[in-house]
DRENDO-1510 file (C-alpha; in Angstrom, 1 decimal, always signed):
<recs>
REC; n; res; u; v; w
REC; 1; MET; +147.9; +58.3; +60.7 .
REC; 2; VAL; +145.0; +60.3; +59.0 .
REC; 3; PHE; +143.2; +63.6; +59.4 .
REC; 4; ILE; +139.3; +63.8; +58.8 .
REC; 5; PRO; +136.9; +66.6; +60.2 .
REC; 6; LEU; +135.3; +65.9; +63.7 .
REC; 7; LYS; +131.6; +65.0; +62.1 .
REC; 8; ASP; +133.3; +62.1; +59.8 .
REC; 9; ALA; +135.2; +60.7; +62.6 .
REC; 10; GLN; +132.1; +60.3; +65.1 .
REC; 11; GLU; +130.4; +58.6; +62.3 .
REC; 12; ALA; +133.0; +56.3; +61.2 .
REC; 13; GLN; +133.3; +55.6; +64.9 .
REC; 14; PHE; +129.7; +54.2; +65.7 .
REC; 15; LEU; +129.6; +52.6; +61.9 .
REC; 16; LYS; +128.5; +49.3; +61.5 .
REC; 17; ASP; +130.1; +46.8; +59.3 .
REC; 18; ASN; +127.5; +44.6; +57.1 .
REC; 19; ASP; +127.2; +41.8; +59.6 .
REC; 20; ALA; +126.3; +43.7; +62.2 .
REC; 21; ILE; +123.6; +45.7; +60.0 .
REC; 22; ARG; +122.4; +42.5; +59.3 .
REC; 23; ALA; +122.3; +40.7; +62.3 .
REC; 24; GLN; +120.3; +44.1; +63.4 .
REC; 25; ARG; +117.6; +43.4; +61.0 .
REC; 26; ALA; +117.0; +39.9; +61.5 .
REC; 27; ARG; +116.4; +41.3; +65.7 .
REC; 28; THR; +114.4; +44.1; +64.4 .
REC; 29; ALA; +112.0; +41.8; +62.2 .
REC; 30; GLN; +111.9; +39.3; +64.9 .
REC; 31; SER; +108.8; +40.5; +68.0 .
REC; 32; PRO; +110.7; +40.8; +71.1 .
REC; 33; ALA; +108.5; +39.2; +73.2 .
REC; 34; LEU; +109.7; +37.2; +76.1 .
REC; 35; ASN; +107.4; +33.9; +76.2 .
REC; 36; ARG; +109.6; +31.6; +77.5 .
REC; 37; PRO; +107.8; +27.4; +78.0 .
REC; 38; GLY; +107.6; +27.0; +81.4 .
REC; 39; VAL; +106.9; +30.3; +82.8 .
REC; 40; PRO; +103.3; +30.6; +84.1 .
REC; 41; GLY; +101.3; +33.7; +83.4 .
REC; 42; LEU; +103.5; +35.6; +81.0 .
REC; 43; LEU; +101.9; +37.0; +78.0 .
REC; 44; ASN; +103.6; +39.0; +75.5 .
REC; 45; ALA; +105.9; +41.8; +75.8 .
REC; 46; VAL; +105.1; +45.8; +74.4 .
REC; 47; ILE; +108.4; +47.7; +74.1 .
REC; 48; ALA; +109.0; +50.8; +74.8 .
REC; 49; SER; +112.5; +52.4; +73.2 .
REC; 50; GLN; +113.1; +56.0; +73.1 .
REC; 51; SER; +116.9; +55.7; +71.7 .
REC; 52; THR; +117.5; +57.0; +67.7 .
REC; 53; ASN; +118.1; +53.5; +67.0 .
REC; 54; THR; +116.0; +50.0; +66.9 .
REC; 55; SER; +117.6; +48.3; +70.2 .
REC; 56; VAL; +114.8; +47.3; +73.1 .
REC; 57; ASN; +115.6; +49.5; +76.1 .
REC; 58; ALA; +112.6; +48.5; +78.1 .
REC; 59; VAL; +109.7; +45.7; +78.2 .
REC; 60; LEU; +106.6; +45.9; +79.8 .
REC; 61; VAL; +105.2; +42.1; +80.6 .
REC; 62; GLN; +101.4; +41.8; +81.3 .
REC; 63; ILE; +100.8; +38.6; +83.1 .
REC; 64; GLU; +97.8; +36.9; +83.4 .
REC; 65; THR; +94.8; +37.3; +85.9 .
REC; 66; GLY; +95.8; +35.8; +89.4 .
REC; 67; ALA; +99.6; +35.0; +88.6 .
REC; 68; ASP; +102.0; +35.9; +90.9 .
REC; 69; PRO; +104.7; +38.5; +89.6 .
REC; 70; ASP; +107.6; +37.0; +91.4 .
REC; 71; THR; +107.0; +33.7; +90.4 .
REC; 72; VAL; +107.1; +35.0; +86.4 .
REC; 73; ALA; +110.0; +37.2; +87.2 .
REC; 74; GLU; +112.2; +35.1; +88.9 .
REC; 75; PRO; +112.7; +33.0; +85.5 .
REC; 76; ILE; +113.6; +36.3; +84.2 .
REC; 77; ARG; +116.4; +37.2; +86.5 .
REC; 78; ARG; +118.1; +34.0; +86.7 .
REC; 79; TRP; +117.9; +32.9; +82.6 .
REC; 80; LYS; +117.7; +36.1; +80.4 .
REC; 81; HIS; +120.1; +38.0; +83.2 .
REC; 82; LEU; +117.7; +40.9; +82.9 .
REC; 83; SER; +116.7; +43.4; +85.9 .
REC; 84; VAL; +113.3; +42.6; +86.6 .
REC; 85; TYR; +111.1; +45.0; +88.7 .
REC; 86; THR; +107.5; +44.0; +89.6 .
REC; 87; ARG; +104.8; +47.0; +89.6 .
REC; 88; ALA; +105.0; +47.3; +93.3 .
REC; 89; GLN; +108.7; +47.6; +92.7 .
REC; 90; MET; +108.2; +50.2; +89.9 .
REC; 91; GLN; +105.9; +51.9; +92.7 .
REC; 92; GLY; +107.9; +52.3; +95.3 .
REC; 93; ILE; +111.1; +53.3; +93.4 .
REC; 94; LEU; +108.7; +56.4; +92.1 .
REC; 95; ILE; +107.9; +57.2; +95.3 .
REC; 96; GLU; +110.9; +56.7; +97.4 .
REC; 97; LYS; +113.1; +58.2; +94.8 .
REC; 98; LEU; +111.1; +60.7; +92.9 .
REC; 99; ILE; +108.5; +61.7; +94.7 .
REC; 100; ALA; +109.9; +61.4; +97.8 .
REC; 101; THR; +113.2; +63.3; +97.3 .
REC; 102; ALA; +110.8; +66.0; +96.0 .
REC; 103; ALA; +109.0; +66.1; +98.5 .
REC; 104; ARG; +112.0; +66.8; +100.8 .
REC; 105; GLN; +113.2; +69.6; +98.6 .
REC; 106; ILE; +109.9; +71.1; +98.5 .
REC; 107; ALA; +109.5; +70.8; +102.3 .
REC; 108; MET; +113.3; +72.4; +102.8 .
REC; 109; PHE; +111.7; +75.5; +100.7 .
REC; 110; LEU; +109.1; +75.9; +102.3 .
REC; 111; VAL; +111.0; +76.0; +105.9 .
REC; 112; ILE; +113.4; +78.6; +104.7 .
REC; 113; LEU; +110.5; +80.8; +102.9 .
REC; 114; ALA; +108.5; +80.5; +106.6 .
REC; 115; ILE; +111.8; +81.7; +108.5 .
REC; 116; VAL; +112.3; +84.8; +105.5 .
REC; 117; SER; +108.6; +85.7; +105.9 .
REC; 118; ALA; +109.0; +86.1; +110.2 .
REC; 119; ALA; +112.2; +88.2; +109.5 .
REC; 120; ILE; +110.1; +90.6; +106.8 .
REC; 121; VAL; +106.8; +90.3; +109.0 .
REC; 122; ALA; +109.0; +91.1; +112.5 .
REC; 123; PHE; +110.9; +94.0; +110.7 .
REC; 124; ILE; +108.0; +95.8; +109.5 .
REC; 125; ILE; +106.0; +95.4; +112.7 .
REC; 126; TYR; +108.7; +96.8; +115.1 .
REC; 127; THR; +109.5; +99.5; +112.5 .
REC; 128; LEU; +106.0; +100.4; +112.6 .
REC; 129; THR; +105.8; +100.2; +116.3 .
REC; 130; MET; +109.0; +102.3; +116.7 .
REC; 131; GLY; +107.3; +104.8; +114.9 .
REC; 132; LYS; +104.8; +104.9; +117.5 .
REC; 133; ILE; +106.3; +105.3; +120.7 .
REC; 134; ARG; +105.0; +108.2; +121.7 .
REC; 135; GLU; +101.6; +107.2; +120.6 .
REC; 136; ILE; +102.0; +104.1; +122.9 .
REC; 137; ALA; +103.9; +106.0; +125.7 .
REC; 138; VAL; +100.5; +108.6; +125.7 .
REC; 139; LEU; +98.1; +105.7; +125.9 .
REC; 140; LYS; +99.8; +104.4; +129.1 .
REC; 141; LEU; +99.7; +107.3; +130.5 .
REC; 142; ILE; +96.0; +107.4; +130.0 .
REC; 143; GLY; +95.7; +104.1; +132.1 .
REC; 144; THR; +95.6; +101.6; +128.9 .
REC; 145; THR; +96.7; +98.1; +129.6 .
REC; 146; ASN; +99.9; +96.2; +128.4 .
REC; 147; ARG; +97.2; +93.7; +127.1 .
REC; 148; THR; +95.1; +96.3; +125.1 .
REC; 149; ILE; +98.8; +97.7; +123.7 .
REC; 150; ALA; +100.2; +94.0; +122.9 .
REC; 151; GLY; +96.5; +93.2; +121.4 .
REC; 152; MET; +96.9; +96.1; +119.1 .
REC; 153; ILE; +100.2; +95.2; +117.8 .
REC; 154; LEU; +99.1; +91.6; +117.1 .
REC; 155; GLN; +96.3; +92.5; +115.2 .
REC; 156; GLN; +98.3; +94.8; +113.3 .
REC; 157; ALA; +100.9; +92.2; +112.4 .
REC; 158; VAL; +97.7; +89.2; +111.6 .
REC; 159; ALA; +96.1; +91.7; +109.7 .
REC; 160; LEU; +99.4; +92.2; +107.6 .
REC; 161; GLY; +99.8; +88.0; +107.1 .
REC; 162; LEU; +95.7; +87.7; +106.1 .
REC; 163; ILE; +96.4; +90.6; +103.4 .
REC; 164; GLY; +99.4; +88.9; +102.1 .
REC; 165; PHE; +97.3; +85.6; +102.3 .
REC; 166; VAL; +94.8; +86.8; +100.5 .
REC; 167; VAL; +96.9; +87.7; +97.4 .
REC; 168; GLY; +98.9; +85.2; +97.3 .
REC; 169; LYS; +96.2; +82.7; +97.7 .
REC; 170; VAL; +94.1; +84.8; +94.5 .
REC; 171; ALA; +97.6; +84.7; +92.5 .
REC; 172; ALA; +97.9; +81.1; +92.8 .
REC; 173; THR; +94.4; +80.4; +92.0 .
REC; 174; PHE; +94.2; +82.3; +88.5 .
REC; 175; TRP; +98.4; +81.3; +88.0 .
REC; 176; ALA; +98.0; +77.9; +88.5 .
REC; 177; PRO; +95.6; +77.0; +85.1 .
REC; 178; VAL; +98.5; +78.7; +83.1 .
REC; 179; PHE; +101.6; +77.4; +84.8 .
REC; 180; PRO; +103.8; +75.7; +82.8 .
REC; 181; LYS; +103.3; +72.2; +84.8 .
REC; 182; TYR; +100.0; +71.0; +86.4 .
REC; 183; VAL; +99.6; +72.2; +89.9 .
REC; 184; LEU; +96.9; +70.8; +92.2 .
REC; 185; LEU; +95.3; +73.5; +94.7 .
REC; 186; GLU; +93.2; +71.4; +97.8 .
REC; 187; PRO; +91.4; +72.9; +99.7 .
REC; 188; GLY; +93.1; +71.2; +102.8 .
REC; 189; ASP; +96.7; +72.9; +101.9 .
REC; 190; ALA; +94.6; +76.4; +101.8 .
REC; 191; VAL; +93.5; +76.0; +105.2 .
REC; 192; ARG; +97.3; +74.8; +106.6 .
REC; 193; GLY; +98.8; +77.6; +105.1 .
REC; 194; PHE; +96.2; +80.3; +106.3 .
REC; 195; VAL; +96.7; +78.3; +109.9 .
REC; 196; VAL; +100.7; +78.6; +109.2 .
REC; 197; VAL; +100.7; +82.4; +108.2 .
REC; 198; VAL; +99.0; +83.4; +111.3 .
REC; 199; VAL; +101.5; +81.5; +113.5 .
REC; 200; ILE; +104.4; +83.1; +111.6 .
REC; 201; CYS; +102.5; +86.7; +112.5 .
REC; 202; VAL; +101.8; +86.2; +115.7 .
REC; 203; LEU; +105.5; +84.8; +116.7 .
REC; 204; ALA; +106.8; +87.9; +114.4 .
REC; 205; SER; +104.7; +90.7; +116.8 .
REC; 206; VAL; +106.1; +89.1; +120.1 .
REC; 207; LEU; +109.7; +91.3; +119.3 .
REC; 208; ALA; +107.3; +94.4; +118.6 .
REC; 209; ILE; +105.3; +94.0; +121.5 .
REC; 210; ARG; +108.4; +93.2; +124.2 .
REC; 211; ALA; +109.2; +96.8; +122.6 .
REC; 212; ALA; +106.5; +98.7; +123.1 .
REC; 213; LEU; +105.6; +97.2; +126.7 .
REC; 214; LYS; +109.2; +98.5; +127.8 .
REC; 215; VAL; +107.8; +102.5; +126.8 .
REC; 216; ASP; +108.0; +104.8; +129.7 .
REC; 217; PRO; +104.7; +106.7; +129.7 .
REC; 218; ALA; +107.0; +109.7; +130.7 .
REC; 219; GLU; +107.9; +110.2; +127.3 .
REC; 220; ALA; +104.6; +111.0; +126.2 .
REC; 221; ILE; +105.4; +114.4; +128.2 .
REC; 222; GLY; +109.4; +114.5; +128.0 .
REC; 223; GLY; +108.8; +114.7; +124.5 .
</recs>
């Protein structure tokens, strides 16, 4: 039994013998092209390796114009026992695995944020309405219709949402260029966001409107 430091043990574990080193140097000196007789359209291969060693992790194969990618890929899968993906398959993997997953996550966050925003706006509008119960009762006493009172509360909710939308849009526009990752701001997204904000504010004002319509005009005299 031998006791050695951890660093030396790691070096000894991955240390290659002389034969393995010579074989590795021979493979490195050779071009890792996958040219094979009988495989139509196969031109060359470009190594794309991100490891610290000289082993090949991936090979990018360029085929001749008009060649069938599936026809080129089948002999590689069968005879070289390698995993081969055509451009269409790689795009499918990228879109379905990465982009679609990220899109679902972002959509979930947007739904949560919309619900939270609606709750916050509803709480603010309800609080402001409850603070004006006496004024609402006076309006009812002098003959103001329920439609007018509901419209005033609705305008207050929409105005609150528009202020938040403008502040958010301005902040996003100025912050996007310095954001650590690339952010694409499209006009269509801004329009859809505006519509969503208005809908959220309208729904959030329903609770306050219902509370205002239940106010008894006699409270204006009794207070």
